[in-house]
N, C-alpha and C positions, 0 to 999 in steps of 0.2 A: 391530397390534403394531409398534412401532418398534425397529429394530435400529441400535445406535450404530456409529459408525465404528470404535471401539475393539473392539467385539464382532466385527465383520467382520475386522479386522486379526488378532485373536487366533485366529479360526477358520481364516484363511488360513495363519497360522504353524503351527497344529496340523496342517493338511493337508500343508504342506511337510515337516514333521518325519516324518510317516507315509510320504510319498513317498521321502524320503531313506532311511528304514529299509527300505522295499521294494526300493529300488535296491541297497542293500547285500546284501540277501538274494539278489537276482538275481546279483550279482557273485560271491557265495559259491557259488552253484549252478554257474556257469560255471567257476570255479576248481576245484571238485571234479570237474567233467567233464574239464577239461584234465589234472588230476592222473591221472584214470583212463586217459586217452589216453596220457599219458607212461608210465604203468606198463605199458601194452600195447606200448610201443616206438615210438610215433608220434614223428616229428621235430617240431621247433618249427614248421617250415613246413607240415607235414601237419596238425598240430593247429590252426593258424590257419585253414587251408582248411576243416577239419571244422567248427570252431565258427562260422565265417562262413556256411557253407552251412546249418548247423543253424538259425541265426538267420533266414536267408532262408526256410527251410521253415516255421518257426514263424509268421513274418509272413504267408506264403502261406496257411497253415492258418487263421489268424484271418480273413483276407479271404474265404476260401471259406465259413467259418461265417457271416460277416456277409452276404454276397451272392454266392452261387455263380454266378448268371447273369452278373453283372458280371465276375467272374474269368474265366469261360469266354469272354466276348466279348473281353476284353483279351488273353487267351492267344492267341486266334485272330488278333487284330490283330498281336500281337507276332511270332507265327510268320510271318505274311505279310511284315512289315517285315524281319525277319531274313533270310528267303529272298531278298528283293529286294536287300538291301545286301550279301549275301555271295555272290550269284550271280556267276560268272565270265563276263564278256562274251565272245561268240564271237571278237571281235577287239578287243583293248584299244586305245583311242585313245592314241597316243603324242604327245609334244610335237611331234615332226616332223610327224605327221599333222595336228595342230591348226594348225601354222604354214602347211602347204600349203593346208588348207581355208580359212584366213583370208586367204591371199594370192591364191587363185584369183579371187575377185570383183574384187579390185583390178587384177589382170592383165587380166581380161576387159574391165574398164572402160577401161583404158589402150589396148587394141587398137581400140576404137570411137571 
């Protein structure tokens, strides 16, 4: 069975129209959610944070459903990286410390 270019183009156009309709439905769902938050007294800033966090949670739920082991591994790696980059060093290296450390080898070489 041969499919013409025209048939492919028409099928793709139909899919794009369906996707646009679905995107509009999603937009309406979020608008209704925001309206409910506003009715409960949420500020615009709090609503934005709520909706963004909900979207993250939805993406995370999908990922867990698709491959829970992969999510678990990534979460462990994420926690490890976050702990490393947020740890406060026992003695933060200042610019003066860096200059002294960089100058010390030069001074030692000049003495010899």
